[in-house]
C-alpha positions in Angstrom: 48.3 -99.2 38.1 48.5 -100.1 34.5 51.9 -100.6 32.9 52.9 -98.1 30.2 53.6 -100.9 27.8 49.9 -101.8 27.4 49.1 -98.2 26.4 51.9 -98.2 23.8 50.6 -101.5 22.3 47.1 -100.1 22.1 48.3 -97.0 20.3 50.2 -99.0 17.8 47.2 -101.2 17.1 45.5 -98.2 15.5 48.5 -97.1 13.6 48.2 -99.4 10.6 44.8 -97.8 9.8 46.4 -94.3 9.9 49.4 -95.4 7.9 47.1 -97.0 5.3 44.9 -93.9 4.9 48.1 -91.8 4.6 49.6 -94.0 1.9 46.3 -94.1 0.0 46.0 -90.3 0.1 49.6 -90.0 -0.9 49.2 -92.2 -3.9 46.0 -90.4 -5.0 47.8 -87.1 -4.5 50.9 -88.0 -6.6 48.9 -89.7 -9.3 46.5 -86.8 -9.7 49.4 -84.4 -9.7 51.2 -86.3 -12.5 48.0 -86.6 -14.5 47.3 -82.8 -14.0 50.8 -81.9 -15.2 50.6 -84.0 -18.4 47.0 -83.6 -19.3 45.5 -81.4 -21.9 43.5 -78.5 -20.3 41.3 -78.0 -23.3 43.6 -76.2 -25.7 41.7 -74.8 -28.7 43.5 -75.3 -32.1 44.9 -72.3 -33.7 44.2 -71.2 -37.2 47.3 -70.3 -39.2 46.3 -67.2 -41.1 43.4 -64.9 -40.9 41.3 -64.1 -44.0 43.3 -62.5 -46.7 41.8 -60.1 -49.2 43.2 -59.0 -52.5 43.3 -55.2 -53.0 42.8 -54.7 -56.7 43.8 -51.0 -56.6 47.2 -51.7 -55.0 47.6 -55.2 -56.4 48.5 -56.5 -52.9 47.1 -59.2 -50.6 46.1 -57.7 -47.3 45.0 -59.3 -44.1 41.5 -58.4 -43.1 41.0 -58.1 -39.4 37.7 -59.8 -38.5 35.1 -58.2 -36.3 36.1 -58.3 -32.6 32.9 -60.1 -31.6 30.4 -62.4 -33.4 26.9 -63.2 -32.2 25.7 -66.7 -32.8 22.6 -68.6 -31.7 23.2 -71.8 -29.7 20.2 -73.9 -28.7 18.0 -70.8 -29.0 20.2 -68.6 -26.9 22.3 -65.7 -28.3 26.0 -66.1 -27.5 28.8 -63.6 -28.1 32.1 -65.1 -29.3 35.2 -63.0 -28.9 38.1 -62.9 -31.4 41.6 -63.9 -30.3 44.2 -62.0 -32.3 47.0 -64.4 -31.3 45.2 -67.7 -32.2 43.1 -66.3 -35.0 39.9 -67.9 -33.8 36.6 -67.0 -32.2 36.7 -68.2 -28.7 33.8 -70.1 -27.1 32.2 -68.7 -24.0 34.3 -69.0 -20.8 37.4 -69.7 -22.7 40.4 -67.4 -22.5 43.9 -66.9 -23.8 46.7 -67.9 -21.4 49.6 -65.5 -21.7 52.0 -68.0 -20.1 51.2 -71.0 -22.4 50.2 -68.7 -25.4 47.1 -70.8 -26.2 43.4 -70.4 -25.9 41.9 -72.8 -23.3 38.3 -74.0 -23.0 36.7 -73.0 -19.7 40.0 -71.5 -18.6 40.3 -71.2 -14.8 44.0 -70.2 -14.2 47.5 -71.1 -15.1 49.0 -72.9 -12.1 52.7 -72.3 -11.5 53.0 -75.3 -9.2 51.6 -77.7 -11.8 53.1 -75.8 -14.7 50.0 -76.1 -16.8 46.7 -74.4 -17.4 43.7 -75.5 -15.5 40.7 -75.8 -17.9 37.8 -77.9 -18.9 39.6 -81.2 -19.5 41.9 -81.3 -16.4 39.9 -79.4 -13.7 38.7 -82.6 -12.0 42.3 -83.9 -11.8 43.5 -80.6 -10.3 40.6 -80.6 -7.8 41.4 -84.2 -6.8 45.1 -83.2 -6.4 44.3 -80.2 -4.2 41.6 -81.9 -2.1 43.7 -85.0 -1.5 46.8 -82.9 -0.6 44.7 -80.8 1.8 43.3 -83.8 3.5 46.8 -85.3 3.7 48.1 -82.3 5.5 45.4 -82.5 8.2 
């Protein structure tokens, strides 16, 4: 019969590998989380005032509401841009206005309550790294 001590020693010989993998995944998860929290998701700059027109009959300056959509040609393809009334800009395709952050974000995916930031074009890879490393760490 084999002594139990030898089995325990064999098990602990593999443990540094498991601990090292766990520590590396933890560091990757924490770093990607912090980077996701503090990174810019691709916020589009606002325009202060929409176009103002001067009404000569009333002698007043009035704001003119621009058309809701605008068609433009990009690389030979017709693209429809939508007007954001809050930011006073025409949003590019796949961008959206986040009601929580009150900004327009390029390639807006969602507003993540756990990260406290929008997930967009510029921080999607960081968010994906955070979620993937945390999922692997839980396994």
